[in-house]
N, C-alpha and C positions, 0 to 999 in steps of 0.2 A: 645472181646469175642462174638460169635454169640449166641444170646438168644436161648436156647433150648425149645422144646415144653414141656408142663407140665409132660407128661408120661415118659419123660427121665430125667427130672431135677435131681432126686436122683442120678442117675448114673454120671451125669456131676459134681454135686457138691462133691461127693465123690472121683471120679477118676481124675477130672480136665478134660478140653476139649480135650487135646491131647490124653490122655490115653483113655478117653471115645470113641473117634473116632476109635481107635484100638480095643477096647473092642466090639464096635458094628459090626466092620468089621469081627471080629473073631467069635463072638457068636450070632450075631443077627439073630433072627428067630428059635433059638434052646432053649431047656429047660436045665437049669443048676441047680445043686444041690449046694446050698450055706450053708455049715455047720457053726455052731457058731465058731468053732476054726479050720480054714482051715490049712491043712498040705500040702499035695501034690495033686495038680490038674492042669488043664490047665488054670484056673482062677488065681491061685497063681503064675504060671509061667509068666503070662502076667502082672499082677498087683502087685505082692508081697503079703506076708502074711498079712501086715497090712492094705492095701487097700482092700483085700478080706474080712477080718473080719469087716471092716467098712461097706462094701457093704451088708454083711449078716445082720449087725445090723440095717442098714437103711432100707433094704427091707424086713427083716424078714428071718430067716433062713428056709431052705427047698428048694423046687423046685420053680424056677422063670422062667418064659417065657420071654426071652429077646427080646425087640421090635427091629424092623429094621427101624430106622429114616432116610430113604434115602434122603428126601428133606434137612434135617438139615445137614446130612453128606455132601451132595453136596454143600450146602452153605459154610460150614467150609472149605472144600477142595478147593473151587474156591477162597474163601478169602485168603487161604494160597498159592495161586499162581498155582494150578493145572489147566489145560486146561479143557474145558467142554468134549473133547474127552477122556482124562485120567480119568476123573471122571466117565464118561459113562462106561468105561471098568472095572473100580474098583468096581462099584456099579452094574454091570451086567444090565445096562438099556440102552436104545436108547438115542443117544445124543440129540434128539429133547425133550426128557423127561426132560434131565438136563436143557435145555434152558427154557422150560415151568416152571420148579420149580424156576429158577432164576427170570423169569418175575413176577411170583406170589409173590416172596419175595420183589421184588422192589415195586409192587403194594400195598403191606401192609405197606410199609414205606412212600409211597407217600401220602402227605397231600391232602385231597379233597377240592375243592373249595366250595363244596356245603354243607359240614358238618359244623355244628356250635359248 
């Protein structure tokens, strides 16, 4: 599993990585109303009522602004075998942006010769 940034960790913990990717692709950048007891909504259609209720419990019921974690999404999609071009199309970004995100992710995992 690709480690998610702190601001999306609750989503990934509740939904799981694969469903979280679909959730962010569907709702990222929008405001959603999460009721305590979800019945019918686009969130329930995607996640199911149990996961939607767990998400509301974890994030707090009410209106939630869903983040758009594009660098994390790109890392997960690339790990799962998507080409950089396909990722760029799916995330509506330039292909060089996807390459830059991948380079930054590699730099973070690279051990430094100068740090102790």
